[in-house]
C-alpha positions as CSV (number, residue, x, y, z in Angstrom):
1,X,9.6,-5.2,-9.4
2,X,7.7,-4.7,-6.2
3,X,6.3,-1.3,-5.6
4,X,5.5,-0.1,-2.0
5,X,2.7,2.3,-1.5
6,X,2.0,4.5,1.5
7,X,-0.5,7.1,2.7
8,X,1.9,9.6,4.2
9,X,3.2,11.4,1.0
10,X,1.4,14.2,-0.8
11,X,1.3,12.2,-4.1
12,X,-1.8,10.2,-3.0
13,X,-4.6,10.9,-0.5
14,X,-3.8,10.4,3.2
15,X,-6.7,8.0,3.4
16,X,-5.3,4.6,2.3
17,X,-8.7,3.4,1.2
18,X,-8.8,6.2,-1.3
19,X,-5.4,5.2,-2.5
20,X,-6.5,1.7,-3.0
21,X,-9.6,2.9,-4.9
22,X,-7.4,4.9,-7.2
23,X,-4.9,2.1,-7.8
24,X,-7.8,-0.2,-8.8
25,X,-10.0,2.2,-10.7
26,X,-7.6,4.9,-11.8
27,X,-10.5,7.4,-11.2
28,X,-9.5,10.7,-9.5
29,X,-11.7,13.0,-7.4
30,X,-12.7,14.9,-10.5
31,X,-14.2,11.7,-11.9
32,X,-11.6,11.5,-14.7
33,X,-9.9,8.2,-15.3
34,X,-6.2,8.4,-15.7
35,X,-4.3,5.7,-17.6
36,X,-6.8,2.9,-17.2
37,X,-4.3,0.5,-18.6
38,X,-2.3,0.9,-15.4
39,X,-5.1,-0.3,-13.1
40,X,-4.3,-3.2,-10.9
41,X,-6.4,-5.8,-9.1
42,X,-7.4,-5.3,-5.5
43,X,-5.1,-8.0,-4.2
44,X,-2.0,-6.4,-5.7
45,X,-3.1,-3.0,-4.4
46,X,-3.5,-4.4,-0.8
47,X,0.0,-5.9,-1.1
48,X,1.4,-2.5,-2.1
49,X,0.2,-1.2,1.3
50,X,1.2,-4.2,3.4
51,X,3.8,-6.8,2.6
52,X,5.7,-4.8,-0.1
53,X,6.5,-1.9,2.3
54,X,7.6,-4.5,4.9
55,X,9.8,-6.1,2.3
56,X,11.3,-2.8,1.3
57,X,12.2,-2.2,5.0
58,X,13.6,-5.7,5.3
59,X,11.0,-6.4,7.9
60,X,8.7,-8.9,6.2
61,X,9.6,-11.5,8.8
62,X,8.0,-9.4,11.6
63,X,5.3,-7.3,9.9
64,X,3.4,-6.7,6.6
65,X,0.9,-9.6,6.8
66,X,-1.6,-10.9,9.3
67,X,0.1,-13.9,10.9
68,X,0.6,-15.1,14.4
69,X,3.7,-13.6,15.9
70,X,3.8,-10.5,13.6
71,X,3.2,-7.0,14.7
72,X,0.5,-4.8,13.4
73,X,2.8,-2.3,11.8
74,X,3.0,-2.5,8.0
75,X,6.2,-1.4,6.5
76,X,7.7,0.0,9.7
77,X,9.9,-1.6,12.3
78,X,8.2,-1.5,15.7
79,X,11.5,-0.4,17.4
80,X,11.2,2.9,15.6
81,X,8.1,3.8,17.7
């Protein structure tokens, strides 16, 4: 199962880098580590913010990865903007 992550919901910090840090370390702002067995590697965490949201939106052919001919939006179709 692919899980798409984002930085616009109140569940995780608005700062996507803090979201990545939590997914990899499972360490919260208070310093406590939550469910360390659920930590993932950095490559998978980056995919959760890039190609997986694009796939979820059926837009992986036009965004979600750095490739020639793809737009810079990750997980959002450019025609929505």
